[in-house]
A tleap script that builds the chain and sets N, CA, C and O, in Angstrom:
source leaprc.protein.ff14SB
mol = sequence {
  NMET ALA ARG THR ASN ALA ALA ILE ILE GLN
  ILE GLU ASN ALA LEU ALA ALA MET VAL GLU
  LEU THR GLU PHE ILE ALA THR THR ASN GLY
  TRP LYS ASP TRP LEU ILE PRO ASP PRO VAL
  GLN ASP LEU ALA LYS ALA LEU LEU PRO SER
  LEU LYS LYS LEU GLN GLY GLN VAL ARG GLU
  PRO LEU GLN ARG ALA SER ASN GLU ILE HIE
  ARG VAL GLY THR SER ASN LYS ALA CLYS
}
set mol.1.N position { -22.523 22.215 -48.987 }
set mol.1.CA position { -22.943 23.468 -49.589 }
set mol.1.C position { -23.554 24.416 -48.557 }
set mol.1.O position { -23.545 25.632 -48.749 }
set mol.2.N position { -24.081 23.867 -47.471 }
set mol.2.CA position { -24.681 24.719 -46.439 }
set mol.2.C position { -23.639 25.650 -45.832 }
set mol.2.O position { -23.918 26.819 -45.567 }
set mol.3.N position { -22.430 25.118 -45.613 }
set mol.3.CA position { -21.373 25.967 -45.047 }
set mol.3.C position { -20.952 27.047 -46.039 }
set mol.3.O position { -20.633 28.170 -45.649 }
set mol.4.N position { -20.955 26.699 -47.316 }
set mol.4.CA position { -20.619 27.686 -48.344 }
set mol.4.C position { -21.633 28.818 -48.341 }
set mol.4.O position { -21.262 29.991 -48.365 }
set mol.5.N position { -22.907 28.467 -48.312 }
set mol.5.CA position { -23.949 29.493 -48.286 }
set mol.5.C position { -23.847 30.343 -47.031 }
set mol.5.O position { -24.040 31.558 -47.089 }
set mol.6.N position { -23.547 29.722 -45.900 }
set mol.6.CA position { -23.382 30.471 -44.651 }
set mol.6.C position { -22.201 31.429 -44.757 }
set mol.6.O position { -22.276 32.564 -44.285 }
set mol.7.N position { -21.114 30.976 -45.375 }
set mol.7.CA position { -19.936 31.835 -45.545 }
set mol.7.C position { -20.241 33.006 -46.475 }
set mol.7.O position { -19.823 34.134 -46.211 }
set mol.8.N position { -20.960 32.747 -47.551 }
set mol.8.CA position { -21.327 33.818 -48.479 }
set mol.8.C position { -22.217 34.836 -47.777 }
set mol.8.O position { -22.054 36.041 -47.968 }
set mol.9.N position { -23.147 34.363 -46.974 }
set mol.9.CA position { -24.018 35.267 -46.215 }
set mol.9.C position { -23.195 36.113 -45.249 }
set mol.9.O position { -23.459 37.305 -45.091 }
set mol.10.N position { -22.204 35.508 -44.605 }
set mol.10.CA position { -21.347 36.272 -43.697 }
set mol.10.C position { -20.559 37.342 -44.451 }
set mol.10.O position { -20.409 38.462 -43.964 }
set mol.11.N position { -20.063 37.002 -45.623 }
set mol.11.CA position { -19.338 37.980 -46.442 }
set mol.11.C position { -20.269 39.120 -46.848 }
set mol.11.O position { -19.894 40.290 -46.776 }
set mol.12.N position { -21.477 38.775 -47.271 }
set mol.12.CA position { -22.442 39.805 -47.651 }
set mol.12.C position { -22.795 40.700 -46.465 }
set mol.12.O position { -22.910 41.916 -46.617 }
set mol.13.N position { -22.966 40.101 -45.284 }
set mol.13.CA position { -23.277 40.885 -44.088 }
set mol.13.C position { -22.123 41.802 -43.710 }
set mol.13.O position { -22.335 42.956 -43.338 }
set mol.14.N position { -20.902 41.288 -43.805 }
set mol.14.CA position { -19.729 42.108 -43.487 }
set mol.14.C position { -19.610 43.270 -44.467 }
set mol.14.O position { -19.306 44.394 -44.066 }
set mol.15.N position { -19.845 43.008 -45.734 }
set mol.15.CA position { -19.775 44.068 -46.739 }
set mol.15.C position { -20.888 45.096 -46.521 }
set mol.15.O position { -20.665 46.296 -46.685 }
set mol.16.N position { -22.079 44.630 -46.154 }
set mol.16.CA position { -23.182 45.557 -45.864 }
set mol.16.C position { -22.836 46.453 -44.675 }
set mol.16.O position { -23.131 47.648 -44.692 }
set mol.17.N position { -22.216 45.881 -43.649 }
set mol.17.CA position { -21.798 46.674 -42.491 }
set mol.17.C position { -20.721 47.678 -42.887 }
set mol.17.O position { -20.714 48.812 -42.409 }
set mol.18.N position { -19.823 47.261 -43.753 }
set mol.18.CA position { -18.762 48.156 -44.230 }
set mol.18.C position { -19.355 49.319 -45.023 }
set mol.18.O position { -18.929 50.463 -44.864 }
set mol.19.N position { -20.330 49.030 -45.870 }
set mol.19.CA position { -21.002 50.079 -46.641 }
set mol.19.C position { -21.720 51.037 -45.690 }
set mol.19.O position { -21.654 52.255 -45.858 }
set mol.20.N position { -22.400 50.481 -44.699 }
set mol.20.CA position { -23.135 51.312 -43.742 }
set mol.20.C position { -22.192 52.240 -42.971 }
set mol.20.O position { -22.479 53.426 -42.814 }
set mol.21.N position { -21.079 51.706 -42.495 }
set mol.21.CA position { -20.114 52.522 -41.761 }
set mol.21.C position { -19.481 53.575 -42.669 }
set mol.21.O position { -19.324 54.730 -42.271 }
set mol.22.N position { -19.121 53.177 -43.879 }
set mol.22.CA position { -18.519 54.122 -44.824 }
set mol.22.C position { -19.506 55.231 -45.172 }
set mol.22.O position { -19.127 56.396 -45.290 }
set mol.23.N position { -20.770 54.862 -45.334 }
set mol.23.CA position { -21.799 55.859 -45.634 }
set mol.23.C position { -21.963 56.834 -44.467 }
set mol.23.O position { -22.120 58.037 -44.675 }
set mol.24.N position { -21.925 56.314 -43.248 }
set mol.24.CA position { -22.010 57.173 -42.064 }
set mol.24.C position { -20.840 58.151 -42.034 }
set mol.24.O position { -21.027 59.349 -41.822 }
set mol.25.N position { -19.644 57.635 -42.245 }
set mol.25.CA position { -18.451 58.491 -42.218 }
set mol.25.C position { -18.522 59.546 -43.326 }
set mol.25.O position { -18.153 60.702 -43.118 }
set mol.26.N position { -18.998 59.136 -44.496 }
set mol.26.CA position { -19.040 60.045 -45.645 }
set mol.26.C position { -20.079 61.147 -45.488 }
set mol.26.O position { -19.902 62.237 -46.034 }
set mol.27.N position { -21.150 60.890 -44.760 }
set mol.27.CA position { -22.271 61.836 -44.734 }
set mol.27.C position { -22.510 62.482 -43.383 }
set mol.27.O position { -23.398 63.326 -43.264 }
set mol.28.N position { -21.753 62.119 -42.365 }
set mol.28.CA position { -22.004 62.665 -41.032 }
set mol.28.C position { -21.706 64.160 -40.983 }
set mol.28.O position { -20.802 64.648 -41.662 }
set mol.29.N position { -22.464 64.864 -40.185 }
set mol.29.CA position { -22.291 66.317 -40.027 }
set mol.29.C position { -22.335 66.673 -38.546 }
set mol.29.O position { -22.561 65.808 -37.699 }
set mol.30.N position { -22.124 67.908 -38.247 }
set mol.30.CA position { -22.223 68.370 -36.866 }
set mol.30.C position { -20.952 68.117 -36.100 }
set mol.30.O position { -19.999 68.890 -36.193 }
set mol.31.N position { -20.930 67.051 -35.350 }
set mol.31.CA position { -19.801 66.756 -34.470 }
set mol.31.C position { -18.626 66.153 -35.202 }
set mol.31.O position { -17.626 65.816 -34.569 }
set mol.32.N position { -18.707 66.005 -36.510 }
set mol.32.CA position { -17.634 65.360 -37.270 }
set mol.32.C position { -16.308 66.110 -37.199 }
set mol.32.O position { -15.247 65.513 -37.381 }
set mol.33.N position { -16.362 67.422 -36.933 }
set mol.33.CA position { -15.123 68.198 -36.921 }
set mol.33.C position { -14.124 67.683 -35.898 }
set mol.33.O position { -12.916 67.740 -36.129 }
set mol.34.N position { -14.609 67.187 -34.783 }
set mol.34.CA position { -13.675 66.700 -33.773 }
set mol.34.C position { -13.519 65.189 -33.814 }
set mol.34.O position { -12.651 64.639 -33.135 }
set mol.35.N position { -14.341 64.515 -34.595 }
set mol.35.CA position { -14.284 63.057 -34.608 }
set mol.35.C position { -13.756 62.483 -35.926 }
set mol.35.O position { -12.940 61.562 -35.919 }
set mol.36.N position { -14.214 63.018 -37.037 }
set mol.36.CA position { -13.838 62.469 -38.338 }
set mol.36.C position { -13.113 63.553 -39.135 }
set mol.36.O position { -13.737 64.519 -39.574 }
set mol.37.N position { -11.810 63.402 -39.324 }
set mol.37.CA position { -11.057 64.403 -40.096 }
set mol.37.C position { -11.546 64.467 -41.548 }
set mol.37.O position { -12.011 63.473 -42.106 }
set mol.38.N position { -11.430 65.640 -42.134 }
set mol.38.CA position { -11.877 65.838 -43.520 }
set mol.38.C position { -11.258 64.848 -44.505 }
set mol.38.O position { -11.978 64.335 -45.361 }
set mol.39.N position { -9.950 64.554 -44.424 }
set mol.39.CA position { -9.390 63.585 -45.382 }
set mol.39.C position { -10.032 62.195 -45.265 }
set mol.39.O position { -10.189 61.495 -46.264 }
set mol.40.N position { -10.395 61.808 -44.053 }
set mol.40.CA position { -11.047 60.508 -43.857 }
set mol.40.C position { -12.450 60.543 -44.453 }
set mol.40.O position { -12.878 59.589 -45.103 }
set mol.41.N position { -13.160 61.640 -44.233 }
set mol.41.CA position { -14.502 61.766 -44.791 }
set mol.41.C position { -14.444 61.810 -46.324 }
set mol.41.O position { -15.285 61.213 -46.996 }
set mol.42.N position { -13.469 62.506 -46.863 }
set mol.42.CA position { -13.311 62.554 -48.321 }
set mol.42.C position { -13.010 61.170 -48.896 }
set mol.42.O position { -13.531 60.798 -49.948 }
set mol.43.N position { -12.169 60.418 -48.202 }
set mol.43.CA position { -11.859 59.057 -48.643 }
set mol.43.C position { -13.109 58.186 -48.616 }
set mol.43.O position { -13.350 57.415 -49.545 }
set mol.44.N position { -13.902 58.305 -47.559 }
set mol.44.CA position { -15.144 57.532 -47.463 }
set mol.44.C position { -16.089 57.891 -48.604 }
set mol.44.O position { -16.718 57.011 -49.193 }
set mol.45.N position { -16.189 59.172 -48.915 }
set mol.45.CA position { -17.045 59.601 -50.033 }
set mol.45.C position { -16.558 59.014 -51.354 }
set mol.45.O position { -17.362 58.634 -52.205 }
set mol.46.N position { -15.246 58.941 -51.520 }
set mol.46.CA position { -14.679 58.402 -52.759 }
set mol.46.C position { -14.873 56.888 -52.863 }
set mol.46.O position { -15.093 56.362 -53.953 }
set mol.47.N position { -14.789 56.195 -51.733 }
set mol.47.CA position { -14.897 54.733 -51.733 }
set mol.47.C position { -16.331 54.228 -51.811 }
set mol.47.O position { -16.573 53.127 -52.307 }
set mol.48.N position { -17.271 55.008 -51.335 }
set mol.48.CA position { -18.649 54.540 -51.194 }
set mol.48.C position { -19.264 53.997 -52.488 }
set mol.48.O position { -19.855 52.918 -52.447 }
set mol.49.N position { -19.160 54.674 -53.621 }
set mol.49.CA position { -19.761 54.113 -54.843 }
set mol.49.C position { -19.188 52.743 -55.220 }
set mol.49.O position { -19.928 51.854 -55.639 }
set mol.50.N position { -17.887 52.576 -55.072 }
set mol.50.CA position { -17.266 51.284 -55.406 }
set mol.50.C position { -17.720 50.191 -54.456 }
set mol.50.O position { -17.967 49.061 -54.878 }
set mol.51.N position { -17.831 50.521 -53.178 }
set mol.51.CA position { -18.289 49.529 -52.203 }
set mol.51.C position { -19.720 49.104 -52.486 }
set mol.51.O position { -20.051 47.921 -52.404 }
set mol.52.N position { -20.568 50.072 -52.819 }
set mol.52.CA position { -21.962 49.741 -53.125 }
set mol.52.C position { -22.049 48.866 -54.378 }
set mol.52.O position { -22.860 47.941 -54.442 }
set mol.53.N position { -21.220 49.161 -55.359 }
set mol.53.CA position { -21.197 48.353 -56.587 }
set mol.53.C position { -20.731 46.934 -56.273 }
set mol.53.O position { -21.322 45.961 -56.741 }
set mol.54.N position { -19.679 46.827 -55.487 }
set mol.54.CA position { -19.153 45.520 -55.100 }
set mol.54.C position { -20.190 44.716 -54.331 }
set mol.54.O position { -20.290 43.499 -54.485 }
set mol.55.N position { -20.960 45.409 -53.501 }
set mol.55.CA position { -21.964 44.742 -52.679 }
set mol.55.C position { -22.937 43.928 -53.536 }
set mol.55.O position { -23.371 42.851 -53.127 }
set mol.56.N position { -23.274 44.427 -54.697 }
set mol.56.CA position { -24.205 43.721 -55.560 }
set mol.56.C position { -23.564 42.662 -56.441 }
set mol.56.O position { -24.261 41.969 -57.181 }
set mol.57.N position { -22.240 42.529 -56.372 }
set mol.57.CA position { -21.544 41.622 -57.283 }
set mol.57.C position { -20.828 40.474 -56.584 }
set mol.57.O position { -20.075 39.746 -57.231 }
set mol.58.N position { -21.033 40.294 -55.317 }
set mol.58.CA position { -20.245 39.325 -54.555 }
set mol.58.C position { -20.778 37.901 -54.674 }
set mol.58.O position { -20.008 36.969 -54.908 }
set mol.59.N position { -22.071 37.730 -54.518 }
set mol.59.CA position { -22.642 36.387 -54.383 }
set mol.59.C position { -22.359 35.486 -55.588 }
set mol.59.O position { -21.882 34.364 -55.417 }
set mol.60.N position { -22.642 35.952 -56.778 }
set mol.60.CA position { -22.573 35.086 -57.967 }
set mol.60.C position { -21.173 34.517 -58.203 }
set mol.60.O position { -21.060 33.307 -58.402 }
set mol.61.N position { -20.105 35.309 -58.193 }
set mol.61.CA position { -18.775 34.723 -58.403 }
set mol.61.C position { -18.360 33.764 -57.288 }
set mol.61.O position { -17.733 32.738 -57.550 }
set mol.62.N position { -18.709 34.096 -56.052 }
set mol.62.CA position { -18.370 33.190 -54.948 }
set mol.62.C position { -19.121 31.869 -55.080 }
set mol.62.O position { -18.551 30.803 -54.849 }
set mol.63.N position { -20.383 31.937 -55.448 }
set mol.63.CA position { -21.180 30.726 -55.616 }
set mol.63.C position { -20.641 29.890 -56.771 }
set mol.63.O position { -20.565 28.665 -56.674 }
set mol.64.N position { -20.267 30.548 -57.858 }
set mol.64.CA position { -19.709 29.840 -59.016 }
set mol.64.C position { -18.401 29.143 -58.644 }
set mol.64.O position { -18.188 27.986 -59.006 }
set mol.65.N position { -17.528 29.845 -57.923 }
set mol.65.CA position { -16.254 29.258 -57.497 }
set mol.65.C position { -16.488 28.083 -56.561 }
set mol.65.O position { -15.825 27.052 -56.674 }
set mol.66.N position { -17.418 28.235 -55.649 }
set mol.66.CA position { -17.737 27.150 -54.725 }
set mol.66.C position { -18.265 25.927 -55.470 }
set mol.66.O position { -17.878 24.797 -55.171 }
set mol.67.N position { -19.135 26.151 -56.425 }
set mol.67.CA position { -19.680 25.042 -57.213 }
set mol.67.C position { -18.577 24.323 -57.984 }
set mol.67.O position { -18.575 23.095 -58.076 }
set mol.68.N position { -17.644 25.088 -58.535 }
set mol.68.CA position { -16.537 24.489 -59.292 }
set mol.68.C position { -15.631 23.674 -58.371 }
set mol.68.O position { -15.218 22.569 -58.724 }
set mol.69.N position { -15.325 24.209 -57.208 }
set mol.69.CA position { -14.504 23.469 -56.236 }
set mol.69.C position { -15.213 22.187 -55.826 }
set mol.69.O position { -14.594 21.128 -55.731 }
set mol.70.N position { -16.502 22.288 -55.586 }
set mol.70.CA position { -17.288 21.106 -55.211 }
set mol.70.C position { -17.284 20.077 -56.348 }
set mol.70.O position { -17.158 18.878 -56.103 }
set mol.71.N position { -17.421 20.550 -57.584 }
set mol.71.CA position { -17.432 19.648 -58.742 }
set mol.71.C position { -16.090 18.934 -58.874 }
set mol.71.O position { -16.052 17.723 -59.094 }
set mol.72.N position { -14.996 19.670 -58.742 }
set mol.72.CA position { -13.660 19.074 -58.852 }
set mol.72.C position { -13.443 18.074 -57.723 }
set mol.72.O position { -12.921 16.981 -57.944 }
set mol.73.N position { -13.846 18.452 -56.516 }
set mol.73.CA position { -13.699 17.539 -55.377 }
set mol.73.C position { -14.502 16.268 -55.551 }
set mol.73.O position { -14.036 15.184 -55.200 }
set mol.74.N position { -15.696 16.388 -56.085 }
set mol.74.CA position { -16.551 15.225 -56.308 }
set mol.74.C position { -15.986 14.338 -57.410 }
set mol.74.O position { -16.023 13.113 -57.295 }
set mol.75.N position { -15.464 14.940 -58.478 }
set mol.75.CA position { -14.913 14.140 -59.577 }
set mol.75.C position { -13.620 13.446 -59.145 }
set mol.75.O position { -13.327 12.350 -59.624 }
set mol.76.N position { -12.845 14.059 -58.254 }
set mol.76.CA position { -11.625 13.415 -57.751 }
set mol.76.C position { -11.950 12.228 -56.860 }
set mol.76.O position { -11.200 11.252 -56.842 }
set mol.77.N position { -13.042 12.288 -56.126 }
set mol.77.CA position { -13.451 11.174 -55.268 }
set mol.77.C position { -13.879 9.973 -56.101 }
set mol.77.O position { -13.710 8.825 -55.689 }
set mol.78.N position { -14.435 10.249 -57.275 }
set mol.78.CA position { -14.921 9.175 -58.136 }
set mol.78.C position { -13.775 8.404 -58.784 }
set mol.78.O position { -13.975 7.277 -59.238 }
set mol.79.N position { -12.590 8.983 -58.836 }
set mol.79.CA position { -11.449 8.334 -59.504 }
set mol.79.C position { -10.777 7.325 -58.625 }
set mol.79.O position { -9.804 6.695 -59.040 }
savepdb mol mol.pdb
quit
């Protein structure tokens, strides 16, 4: 289970980094004209709410799936 928790933490960290980068792209000003095209910034603005929502919903389903896999694996060993 330790590896599962470590993997979930890595997924959460990766998603947090993705949210942070998307938020930067969506809200950056000034030098963005030559670095971040408007369509990319618009896409980031559109994606940001969904990414933030997903960020809060990742752990529980992954943990539940991991527990179920562990339960099935343990019950198969007992047979």
